[in-house]
C-alpha positions in Angstrom: -268.3 -21.0 69.1 -271.3 -20.3 68.7 -274.1 -22.5 67.0 -277.9 -21.4 66.8 -280.5 -24.3 66.1 -283.3 -24.1 64.6 -287.0 -26.1 66.1 -290.2 -25.4 66.1 -292.0 -28.8 65.8 -292.5 -32.1 67.9 -290.1 -34.3 65.9 -287.5 -31.9 65.7 -287.9 -31.7 69.6 -286.8 -35.4 69.8 -283.6 -34.7 67.4 -282.7 -32.1 68.9 -282.8 -33.6 72.9 -279.6 -35.7 72.4 -278.1 -33.3 69.4 -278.2 -30.5 71.9 -276.1 -32.1 75.0 -273.9 -33.2 72.8 -273.0 -30.2 70.9 -273.3 -28.0 74.5 -270.3 -30.2 75.5 -268.1 -28.2 72.5 -269.6 -25.2 71.9 -272.5 -22.4 72.5 -275.9 -23.4 72.0 -278.3 -20.6 71.1 -281.8 -22.3 70.7 -284.3 -20.8 68.9 -288.1 -22.1 68.8 -290.4 -21.0 65.9 -293.1 -22.1 67.5 -294.6 -23.9 64.4 -296.2 -26.7 67.1 -296.9 -24.4 69.9 -299.4 -26.1 72.5 -298.3 -28.1 75.6 -299.3 -31.3 74.5 -297.1 -30.6 71.0 -294.2 -28.6 72.3 -294.1 -28.0 76.3 -293.9 -31.6 77.3 -291.3 -32.9 75.0 -288.7 -30.2 76.5 -289.8 -30.9 80.2 -290.0 -34.8 79.1 -286.7 -34.5 76.9 -284.6 -32.3 79.4 -284.6 -30.0 76.8 -283.3 -26.8 77.5 -286.0 -24.0 77.7 -285.3 -21.8 74.3 -283.7 -18.8 74.2 -285.5 -17.5 72.1 -289.5 -18.4 71.1 -291.0 -16.6 67.9 -294.3 -17.8 68.5 -295.2 -18.0 65.0 -298.2 -20.7 65.3 -299.9 -22.2 62.5 -301.0 -20.7 59.2 -300.5 -21.0 55.2 -297.0 -22.3 54.3 -295.8 -18.9 52.7 -297.3 -16.4 55.4 -295.6 -19.2 58.1 -292.3 -19.7 56.6 -292.0 -15.6 55.9 -292.9 -14.8 59.2 -290.0 -17.4 60.8 -287.6 -15.9 58.2 -288.3 -12.4 59.2 -287.6 -13.8 63.3 -284.6 -15.9 63.0 -282.9 -13.0 60.3 -283.4 -10.8 63.7 -282.4 -13.4 65.9 -278.6 -14.1 63.9 -278.6 -10.7 63.2 -278.1 -9.9 67.0 -276.0 -13.7 68.2 -273.3 -13.5 65.3 -273.2 -17.3 65.4 -270.3 -19.3 63.4 -272.9 -22.0 62.3 -276.9 -22.2 62.3 -278.1 -25.9 62.8 -281.4 -27.0 60.9 -283.4 -30.3 61.6 -285.3 -32.7 58.5 -288.0 -30.9 56.4 -290.1 -28.4 58.2 -291.1 -25.1 57.7 -288.6 -23.9 60.2 -286.1 -26.0 58.9 -285.9 -23.9 55.9 -286.3 -20.4 57.0 -283.6 -21.5 59.1 -281.7 -22.5 56.4 -282.6 -18.9 54.5 -281.9 -16.7 57.1 -278.2 -18.1 57.5 -277.4 -18.5 54.2 -278.4 -14.8 53.2 -276.6 -13.7 56.0 -273.3 -15.9 55.0 -273.9 -18.1 57.9 -272.7 -21.6 57.4 -275.8 -23.8 57.4 -275.5 -27.5 59.1 -278.6 -29.8 58.3 -279.3 -33.0 60.0 -281.3 -35.5 58.1 -279.6 -34.5 55.0 -279.9 -36.2 51.8 -283.8 -37.6 52.6 -286.4 -38.0 49.3 -289.4 -39.4 49.0 -289.8 -38.1 45.3 -292.8 -36.5 45.9 -292.9 -32.8 45.1 -296.4 -32.7 46.2 -295.2 -33.2 49.8 -294.3 -29.4 51.3 -291.6 -31.7 53.4 -290.2 -32.8 49.8 -289.5 -29.3 49.3 -288.0 -28.3 52.3 -285.6 -31.1 52.1 -284.2 -30.7 48.5 -284.2 -26.4 48.9 -282.3 -27.2 52.2 -279.9 -29.5 51.2 -279.1 -26.8 48.5 -278.3 -24.1 51.3 -276.5 -25.8 53.6 -272.7 -26.1 54.0 -272.4 -29.1 55.8 -275.2 -31.8 54.8 -275.6 -35.0 57.6 -276.5 -38.2 56.8 -278.6 -40.6 58.4 -278.1 -43.6 55.5 -275.6 -43.8 52.6 -279.0 -43.9 50.8 -279.1 -40.4 51.4 -275.8 -39.7 50.4 -276.5 -41.4 47.4 -279.4 -39.2 47.1 -277.3 -36.4 47.3 -274.6 -37.2 44.6 -277.1 -37.6 41.9 -278.0 -34.2 42.5 -275.0 -33.4 42.4 -274.3 -32.2 45.8 -270.8 -34.0 47.3 -269.1 -31.5 49.6 -269.9 -31.0 53.3 -271.5 -34.3 52.8 -271.4 -37.1 56.0 -273.0 -39.9 57.1 -273.6 -39.4 60.5 -276.6 -41.8 61.3 -280.1 -41.4 63.0 -280.1 -38.9 65.8 -283.6 -40.5 66.3 -282.1 -43.7 67.6 -280.1 -41.6 70.0 -283.5 -40.4 71.5 -285.6 -43.8 71.0 -282.7 -45.5 73.4 -282.6 -42.7 75.7 -286.2 -42.8 76.4 -287.5 -46.3 75.7 -286.3 -48.0 78.9 -287.5 -45.2 80.9 -291.0 -45.1 79.2 -291.8 -48.6 79.9 -290.8 -47.8 83.3 -292.5 -44.5 84.2 -295.3 -44.5 81.4 -298.7 -45.2 82.5 -300.9 -44.8 79.4 -301.6 -48.1 79.1 -303.5 -48.3 82.3 -305.2 -45.0 81.6 -306.3 -46.2 78.6 -307.3 -50.1 80.0 -305.2 -51.5 77.1 -303.0 -54.4 76.8 -299.7 -55.6 75.7 -300.0 -56.5 72.0 -303.9 -56.0 72.4 -304.0 -53.1 70.4 -303.3 -51.5 67.2 -301.6 -47.7 67.0 -303.1 -45.2 64.5 -301.9 -41.6 63.6 -302.4 -39.4 60.5 -300.8 -36.1 60.5 -299.4 -34.7 56.8 -301.7 -32.8 54.7 -301.7 -34.8 51.8 -303.8 -37.1 54.0 -305.6 -34.9 56.4 -306.4 -32.5 53.5 -308.1 -34.1 50.8 -311.0 -35.9 51.4 -310.6 -39.4 49.2 -307.8 -39.9 51.7 -309.2 -39.3 55.0 -312.3 -41.1 54.3 -310.5 -44.2 53.2 -308.1 -44.2 56.0 -310.9 -44.0 58.2 -313.2 -46.1 56.8 -310.4 -48.8 57.4 -310.0 -48.3 61.0 -313.5 -48.4 61.8 -313.3 -51.4 60.0 -310.4 -52.9 61.7 -311.3 -51.9 65.3 -313.7 -54.4 67.4 -314.3 -56.4 70.4 -310.7 -58.0 69.9 -308.8 -55.2 68.0 -309.1 -51.8 69.8 -307.3 -48.9 67.9 -306.1 -46.2 69.6 -305.4 -43.1 68.0 -303.5 -40.3 69.0 -305.2 -36.8 66.8 -303.1 -34.0 65.7 -304.7 -31.0 66.0 -304.9 -30.7 62.1 -306.5 -34.4 61.9 -308.8 -33.2 64.6 -310.1 -30.1 62.7 -310.7 -32.2 59.8 -312.7 -34.8 61.8 -314.7 -32.4 63.4 -315.9 -30.9 59.8 -316.8 -34.2 58.6 -318.3 -35.0 61.6 -317.0 -38.4 61.9 -318.1 -41.0 63.5 -315.3 -43.2 64.9 -316.7 -47.1 66.1 -316.7 -48.0 69.7 -313.4 -49.3 69.4 -311.5 -46.7 67.9 -310.6 -44.9 70.5 -309.5 -40.9 69.6 -307.6 -39.4 72.4 -305.5 -35.8 72.6 -301.6 -36.2 71.7 -299.4 -38.0 73.9 -296.4 -36.9 75.7 -293.0 -38.9 74.0 -292.6 -41.1 76.6 -296.3 -42.2 76.6 -296.2 -42.8 73.1 -292.8 -44.6 72.8 -294.7 -47.1 75.6 -297.9 -47.2 72.6 -295.5 -47.6 70.3 -293.6 -50.4 71.8 -296.2 -52.1 72.7 -298.3 -52.2 69.6 -299.5 -54.9 67.8 -299.2 -53.1 64.7 -298.7 -49.6 63.6 -300.5 -47.4 60.7 -299.6 -44.3 60.0 -298.0 -41.6 57.7 -295.3 -40.5 59.6 -291.9 -40.4 58.9 -290.4 -40.8 62.4 -292.6 -43.0 63.8 -291.9 -45.7 60.5 -288.1 -45.7 62.2 -289.5 -46.0 65.5 -291.7 -49.0 64.6 -288.8 -50.6 62.9 -286.2 -50.1 65.4 -288.8 -51.3 68.3 -289.9 -54.5 65.9 -293.3 -53.4 65.5 -294.9 -54.1 62.0 -295.7 -50.8 60.4 -298.2 -49.7 57.9 -297.8 -46.7 55.8 -300.4 -44.8 54.9 -298.4 -43.6 51.7 -297.3 -44.5 48.5 -293.6 -43.6 49.1 -291.3 -43.2 51.8 -288.2 -41.2 52.7 -287.2 -44.5 55.1 -286.5 -47.3 52.0 -284.7 -48.8 54.2 -287.6 -50.0 56.7 -289.2 -51.1 53.2 -286.6 -53.2 52.2 -286.2 -55.0 55.0 -289.7 -55.9 54.5 -290.7 -54.4 58.4 -292.8 -51.7 56.9 -295.8 -51.4 54.1 -296.6 -48.6 52.2 -300.4 -48.8 51.1 -301.4 -45.6 50.4 -305.1 -44.5 51.7 -307.2 -47.2 49.8 -309.5 -49.2 52.5 -309.2 -52.3 51.4 -305.4 -52.2 50.7 -304.8 -50.8 54.7 -307.2 -53.6 56.1 -305.6 -56.2 53.9 -301.9 -55.5 55.4 -302.8 -55.0 58.7 -304.5 -58.3 58.9 -301.3 -60.0 57.3 -299.0 -58.1 59.3 -296.8 -60.0 61.7 -294.2 -59.7 63.8 -290.4 -61.1 63.3 -286.7 -60.1 63.6 -284.8 -57.5 62.0 -282.1 -59.0 59.5 -280.8 -55.5 57.9 -280.0 -52.5 60.5 -278.7 -49.6 58.0 -278.6 -46.9 60.7 -275.8 -46.3 63.3 -276.4 -47.5 66.9 -276.6 -44.5 69.3 -273.6 -42.6 67.8 -275.3 -40.1 65.6 -275.6 -37.6 68.3 -271.9 -36.7 68.8 -271.0 -37.6 65.4 -272.9 -34.2 64.7 -271.2 -32.5 67.4 -267.8 -33.6 66.2 -268.8 -32.6 62.1 -269.3 -29.0 63.4 -266.6 -29.0 66.2 -263.8 -30.2 63.0 -265.7 -27.3 60.3 -265.2 -25.3 62.5 -261.6 -25.8 63.2 -260.8 -26.1 60.0 -262.3 -22.5 59.0 -260.4 -21.3 61.9 -257.1 -23.0 60.4 -257.6 -21.3 56.8 -258.6 -17.9 57.6 -255.6 -15.5 57.0 -253.8 -14.5 60.4 
């Protein structure tokens, strides 16, 4: 059995690492990197640290408007699928790479496997939400992280090929957290101490490209930073471009740094006093690591983290962000809706089971 896996962005590299290891035990995997995230800090270092095999194909698409980027990916992926003739195509999450991979496959009548199916923020302004909804409608196997995702699909009339497999990001995190604590020197390099800083990340277009939202976030970070509360802010390339355009002047205690490798990021997350973010993946990692999370959005696809009281949605208003950070406190996770470490194996098992069923059903 041959499976083509489509990845292109930093969160997908993280998810791919454990899934690829499990999948390659039972199938031939052809790995396609669209190049949606392309510089070394956002791409290459993840392959090295996470032990991901070199891509069989690298499309080198790069950034650009959504339509142009998705169209170029669609063309490139289609050519690869015609050449490789796989039995299945595997896509992850909610990026333009996800959508392009699913569209290319379904137009060639190749079954699509969607890892992280069924997630919904119910905010159609987010391009990620559009990508999720469309990809789920195109997929043959919809592999969900939680029962909430299954229910979202049921309400949309999607019930066939839907399975709960757990969260593959948990697998990746647990593979890396101990190694990060042993090998990362990021705290020493930044001269910060465990629990002595806040960690902030901002990358979603709705926050970076709307000046009112970005200004509210930056104002809050400046107000929160001080001699007794350093803020570490790894700056996404999109966000850095916006900061340069508005000539942002950070507080001396707001430390703007380049994006960091995965192990350094895990170390920063696990040792932070509070995390302030608009990232879906970091919301979950904060939950698993026991670090309070303040999310710079009005909604989240990871509703379980909010229901547990661990994650606080605050939007982008300065006062709300400041108040939520000041009120945040560490505690104990009482509810655990995600599976513990079996998700990647479950993904591989569902793929092989489907392939076996198809072989059995095919006429001799």
